[in-house]
N, C-alpha and C positions, 0 to 999 in steps of 0.2 A: 504493500500500500504506500510505502514511502516514496515510490517512484511514480505515483499517479498525480497528475495535475488536471484539475477540472476548472476550466476558465471560459469566459465569454468575451466576445468583441462587441463593444457598444459604441455608438456614434450617432450624431445627427444625420438625417437623411442626406444622401449624396456626398458624404465625406470619404467614401472609398472603402467602407467596411467589407462589402461583399468581394470586391476585387482583392483586398488584402487576404481574405479567407481563401480565395482561389490560389494565390501565391503560396500560402502556407501549405495547402493541400499538395501543390506541385512540388514544393521544396522538400517535404517529408516523404515524397514518393507515394502518397496515398492515391493520387490519380496521375495519369500521364500528362505531360505539359500541354499537348494538343487538345486535351479534354478539359483543362482547367479554366472554364469560362462559365461563371455563375452556376457552378455545379451544385451548390446547396439550394439554389432556387429552382426546384423541380417543376413548379407549376408554370404553364406557358404564359400566364399573365404576369407572373413575377419576372420572367425573362423579357417579356415585351415591354413592361413598364420600367424595368430596371430597379425594382423595389423588392424587399423581402417582406412577406406577409406572415408566414408561419416560422416559428423557431425550429431549428433542425440540428441534431447532434452528429458529431463524427469523431471517430477514434483515430488518433495519429500515433505512430511510433517514431520517436526521435531520441537518438543517443541513449538508448536504454530506458527511456521514460515513456509512459503511456499518457498521452495528452488527450483529454476529452474536451473538444471545442463545441460549444453550443452556440450556433449562429442565431442572431436575434433580428427582428424587424427594426426599422428606423423611424417609421411614421408614427405620429402621436396617436392615431386610432388604435394602434396595436401595442400600446405601452404595457398593457397587462402581460403580453407575451414576454417582454423584456424582464419584467418582475419575476415571472415564473422561471425564466432561464437562470437569473442570478441566484435564485434560491438553491439551485443545484450546483452552484459553483463556489470556488474558494478564491478566485481572482478574476479580474476584469481588465481587458486592454481597452483603454479609452482613446479612440481615434479622433483627431482633429484635422481638418483640412487646412493646409498651409496657405491657401489662397483666400479663405473665408474666416478663419479663426474660430473662436468659441461662439456657438449658437445656442438657441433656447434648449434644444434637446440634449446638447452636450451637458448643460447644467443639470437637467432633469435626470439624465442617465447617471451622472456622477453622484447625485444625491441618492439614487436608488442603490448604487454600489456601496456607498458609505453606510446606508441603512442596513444592508445585508452583511456589513463588516468584512468586505472583500479587500484584498490587496489590489490596488489599482496601479497599472503601468501606463503612464501617459505616452502617447505616440503621435507624432506630427507626420501626416501623410502628404503625398503629392509634392514632394520637395523637388521633383524633376521639372515642374512647370515654370515657365518664364515669369509668371505672375506670383509665384510662391514667395511668401514672407515668413520663413521659418523662425527667424529670430524674434520678430514681432509676435508671432503666435506663441512662442515659448515664453515671452514676457507675460502674455495673458494667462497662460497656465500657472505661472508663478504667482502673479498678483491676484488673480481671481480665485483659483482653486488651491493655492498654497503648495504646489509641487516644488521640489528642489530642481534647479536647472540641470544638475548633473544626472538626475534620474529620467530626464526626458529623452526618448529615442526618436530618431529621424528615419523615415522609410519612404520608399516609392513603391506602392503596391503594383503600379503598372510595370515597372522594370525589374522589381524584385530586390532593389537595393535596401539593405538593412533588415531583411526578413530573418536571416540567420541570427543576427544579434537580438532580434525580438524573441525568437524561440529560446535562445540561451537565457534571456532575462526571465521568461516564463518558468523555465525549469529551476532557475536559481531563486526567484523571488516569490512566486506563488506557492503557498504552503500546501502540503498534502491534505487530503480530505480530513475534515474535522470530525472526529468520532466522539460522541458523548459517552462518558464512563457508564458502564452497566455491569451488574453482577453476573448477568447471564449473557448468552450470545444469541438471543432470539432474533429472528429475521425482522428487520425493519427497512423497507424501501419506499422512497418517496415517488409517487406518480406525478411528474411535472408536465406531462403532455400526453395526448393520445391522438390516434388517427385510425382510419379504417382501411383495411386491406380486403379486397374482394375474395381472396383465397384463405386468409388467415384470421379474418374477423377484426375485432378491435385490438390495436397494438398499443400497449401501455409503455410510455417512455419512463424509465425509472433510474434513480440513483440509489444504490445499495448503501444505506447509512450504517447498518449493523448486520452482522451475520453474512450469509451467502445464499444464493439461489442455485440449486443443483438438482441432479436427477433424483436424489433421495427425498427432497421435500417438494418437488414440482407438483405432485398430485394433491398436496395439502395446502396450496396457496389460497389465501382469502384476502378480500378487501376489508380492512378493519371497520370503517365507518358503516358500510352497508352490510357487513357480515355476509358478503356475496362470495360464494366459492367460485374459483376459476377452474377452467378445464384447459390448461395451457397446451398449445400445440408445439411451441418451441421457445427458447430463450436465445439471446445473442446480443451483439453490439452492432454499431453502424460504421461502415468503412468507405463511403457514406451509405452504400446499400446495406440492407439488413444481412448480417452474416451470422449464421447459427453458431452457438457455442454450448458446451456442456455445463458451464458454470459462470456465474457472475459473483465476483468477490466483493468484500467490503470496499467502498470507495469508488467502485466502477460504475460507469453509466452505460446502460444498455436498454433492451426492450424485452417485453413479454408478450407473445402472441396469445392473448387471453382466452380465445375461443368464443368470446361474447359476440353477438351479432348486432348489438345496439350500443353505440358509443356512449349513450347516457348511462349505461350500467357501470361505466368506469369513470368515477369522479376524479377530476384533476385535483391534486392536493391530498388524496386519500393515501393511506399507508398500506402497503402489501406486507402481510405477515403469514404465519402458518396457523392452521386451525388449532384452537385451544390455547394459543399464546396469550399470556397476561402481560401486555406491554403498554407503555405510554405512547400513544400515536404521535407521529411527527406533526408539527403545526402545519396546517394546510393553507389553502388560498381562499380568498373571497371570490365567489363566482362572478365573472363580469356581467353586468346588467346592460341590456340594450338601451340606448339613450336616443336613438333616432329611428323613427318608424315610417314606413311607406307601404301603400297598397300596391301590389304587383298584379297586373291582369295580363293574360296571354293576348298577344296582338291578334291572334285568330282564336275565337271562342272554342273551336274544336281542339285546341291545344291545352285545355285545362288539366287533363289527366297527365299530359306530358310535363307541364309545369309542376304539378304536385310531386311527380316522381323525381324530377330534377332537384327540387328543394329538399326532398328527403335524402337524396344522395349527397348533396352539399352539406347537409347537417351532420352527416356521418363523419365528416372531416373538419367540421367547424361547430364546436359545441356552443359557441356564443351566438349562433344564428337561431332565431326563434320565429315561428310563423303559425298563424291560425287562419282558417277559412273566413272569407268575407264576401260580400256581394254588393253590386252597384246596379241600379236600374239601367244606367247607360253602358256600363262595361261588362256586365255579367258577373260570373263568379271569378274570384281571385283569392289572394292571400294577403293578410296583414303581416308584414315582415319587420322584425326588430333587428337593428344593426348597432354596431359600436360607434359608428360615425359615418360621415358622408363618403369617405374613401372606401370604407367597408361596403357600403351600399353599391358604389360603382363597381367594385371588384365582383360582388355577387352577380350583378346584372350582366357584366361581361362574361362571367363563367357560364351563366345560364344560356347565353347566346353561343359562345364558342364551343362549349363542351356538350351541350344538349340541343342546340339549334332552336331554342325558345326565345322569340322576340317578345319583350314585355312592354306594356304601358305602365309607367309609374306615376303615382299621384303625388300630391304635395308632401314633402318631408315634414314630419312633426315630432315634437318631443312629448314625453309623458307629463300630463298635468294632474295634480291632485286637487280634488274638489271636496268642499264641505257643502252639503245641500241644506236646504231650508229646514229639513227635519233632523238636522245634525248627523245625518249619515255621511260616511266618507267613501269616496271612490277614486279610482285612478283611470284616466282615459288616455289613449294615444292616437285616437282618430277623431277628426272633426265630425264624422258621422255619429259618434257616440256622445257628442256634446249636448247636455240637456237644455231645456228652455231657460232663458235668462232669469225669469221670475223664480225658478226652483233652485238657483245657486246662491249660496251664502258667501262663499269665499273660493277663490282659485289661487293655486300656488304653482309656480313653474320652476324647473331646475336651473340652478346657477353653477357657474364654473369660476375657478380662480385662474385667470388668464395671465400668462407671462409672455411678453413680447420683447425680443432682443433685436435691436436695430442700430444701424449707424446713426451717430448723433445728428447728422444733417437732415434726417427724415423724421425726427421726433415730433415736430409740429404737425406734419401730415398724418402721422400715425395717431396722435392724440385727437385730431379732428375726426378721423374715422371712428375711433372708439366712442366718441361722444354721440355720433349718429347711431351707434349700436346699443344705446342704453347702458353703456359700461360705466361703472363707478370707479373712479381713480383711487388707488390705494397707495402706491409708492413709485418713485423713480430713482434709479441709481446710475452712476457712471462707473461700472466695474473696471473698465480699461479705457485708455485714451481713445476718444472718437467713437465709443460704443455706449449705448444706453440700454438699461433694463427697466421696462415698465410693467407694473402689476395692476390688474383690474379685476373687479368682480363684475361678471357679465352674464346675462341670461344665455343659456345654451341655445335657445331658439335663434339668437342673433348670429351665433357662430355658424350654423348650418345653412344660412341664407347668404351665400356668396361672400362671406367674410374673407376667406383665403384669397380669392381672386382680387378683391379690392385692396387687401393689404399688400399683395405682391405688386399691384399697380402703383400705389402711392409710395412704395419704398424701392421701386425699380428692381424688385425681386430680392432685395437684400435682407428684409425682415424675416424672422422666424418665430414660431409660436409653440408654446407648450401649455397644457392646461390640465387641471384636475377638478373633479366634481366637488361642489361646495354646498350641497344640500338644496333646499327649496325655500322660496320666498314668495309672499303674496304678489299678485298682479291683477290689475283691472283688465281682464281679457274678454274678448267677444268672438263669436263665430261669424265669419263673413261667408255668405252663400253666393254662389254664382248661378245665375239663371240664363238659360238659352231658350228664347221664345217662351218665357214664363215657366219653363220646366226646370227644376233644380238639377244642376250638374254636380252631384255630390263629390265626384272625384276631383273637382277643382276648388272645393271649399277649403278654408283654412282658418286657423285660430291665431289671433294676434292681439297686442294691447289695444285698447279702445282708441288711444290717442293716435295710433298708426293706421287704424282700420280704413278710414276714408281714403287716405293717400294710397295705400296698397291696393284697395279695391279699384280705384280709378286706374292705377298703373296696369293692373292685370286686365281690366276690361279693354283698355287701349291695345295691349299686346295681343289679346285674343282676337280683336278686330283685324289685326294684321295676319295672324296665322290661320284663322278659319277661312277656308276658301269660299269665294262667291259661288252661289248656286241659283237655281230657278226660284228660290224663295228668299225673302228678306229674313235676316237673323237678328233678333234683338238680344243684346248681351247686357245683363244687369248684374250689379253687385248689391247685396242687401244685408242688413243686420236686423234680425228679428222681424222681418216683414217690411222694414223701411228701406226704400231704394236709396243708395248712396252714390251710385254711378251708373251711367247708361251709355251704350254706343250701339251702332247698327252696321251690319254688313249688308250692303245694298244687293238686290237681286239682279241677275242678268235678265234681260228682256229678249226672249227667243223670238226670232222673226218667223211667226207661224204663217205668214202670207208669202213667204219667199217663193214657194212653188206655184203660186197662182199667177195666171197670166191675164192681161187685160185690165180693165178698170172697174170690175164689179165690186163697188164699195160695200154692198150689202153682204156679200160673201166674206169680205175682209173683216167687216165689223163682227160678224158671227163668230169667226175664229178667234178674234181678240177677246170677245166676251167669254168664250169657252176657256181660253188660257187664263183669264182673270179668276174664274171660278176654281180652276185646278190649283192655282197658286194659293188661293184662300184655304182650300182643303189641306194642302201640304203644310201650310203654316199652322193650321189648327192642330194637326197631329204632332207638330214639334219635332219632326225627324231631322236633326242637325248632324251632319257628318263632321266630326271633330278630329283633326289629324293628331298623330302621336306627339308631335312637337308642342302642341298646346298644353299638354300635361306636364311638360318640363319648363314651360315659360315662367311659372311661379318661382322657380329657383333663382331667377334673375331679378326678382322684385327686391329692391333695396329697402 
């Protein structure tokens, strides 16, 4: 066990973490050089977007040491994955881009590593670039995070410069696995991740904290919390592919093919032990709660079953994904889906299309609201369709976040102006390094999910970065805004917002719908209303079909008869209220500021 090193690489998004992982895999001979390109990002969308979504472990052999590297995501939506990775580690490599310096998630990941009492190795990456400022970045690491300059390593993940020195530092400075003293040697293994394999069922990613898993106790393995017996098919470790082994020793990271067919049977954070053991379980994790909700409807109503099957399969590999059946008069049957954030929602939508061929119509993104009703009953809703009548509501509460924005000093004014438009409450501003500012706000989560990232990148020329954590619920004077098409409610376009913003957002959406709804043979009235009161209106004018085009001569009686018939037909179509709404209309609300 003294030659085992469990570590993670953490960084702000796009600072080169995944490329550095590739070079480490290449340098240790784990993969061939020609194959070392985003090898840990196995999902096609991870490859396409250049981001890591799911944590992934790999076992490396280096100079007589066993190195267990757990790759982590960089985007804030998947921060919980980082936290889970670090709990299975004893050290962390903190990577900082030499061209950008410390960013918001650099600070957040550093705090997480400190919280888990890990040994942190600071690394400055991309030193090969002409725009690199490694000395300036090193000064930031010293002044902001308190590292000693002599402990900072310099690498180029692209060229491989400094990788050997980094590996030597990991073996020298990261401690071996920490084992809690125990009078017995009963098995305790932490489940820090799980996934689903079509042939082997649920795969539990484990770190063996005490004892060992071997052929003698394999048939007696149980999950402590659920007291759920396993029927393991095999055990092993990642190289990075699953490689079967006969034993997993104390301190090692590996997997158990549990034999379960439902990923929900294997709770992340549970302790694997043996039947009848009297142990104190390992402290687990809080289950991540979905904080952004959307209704997803199949583009073709006949694809409902296909969508249901696709979501079930995605949920097998993503325990944070939740969904329930819903229905809309306009869109038919679909699903109310809960996500960790907007990026998570985008990833799921892309996977539904790329992996299962399901094209979806998505409704307004919303956050969960907590309601106190007039009869003092409490409820939580995540869909505008479930919002009760105004007179039955006593109080509404919405989720808030503690938002940290890291930006160059020259953009502070523009960033603060944006925050004010987003109902953000200023908390603090610091200048942790020359030319850089750190701003903290308390802000409603609903404001974050409506194009906040795009506007922040715009006002800061792409230099500002964001980190946030949930900060409970606070009261809000909220209303439901209904959208009517030819007097018929289009529930899929309805949304909830603060009363003070309702009229402005209603008008903006009505005007955008006027542009995206195509003209047809009937006039389309678009209205926004609150509790029956119309607050905005616009009209899509009808085309006038020339019904007399095929007539010859000057028989005005015949012409007039056809025109009157056309007028009656239009009136009937308008009365039925059949309005064709394109998919793009359902995403326009995302752009409402």
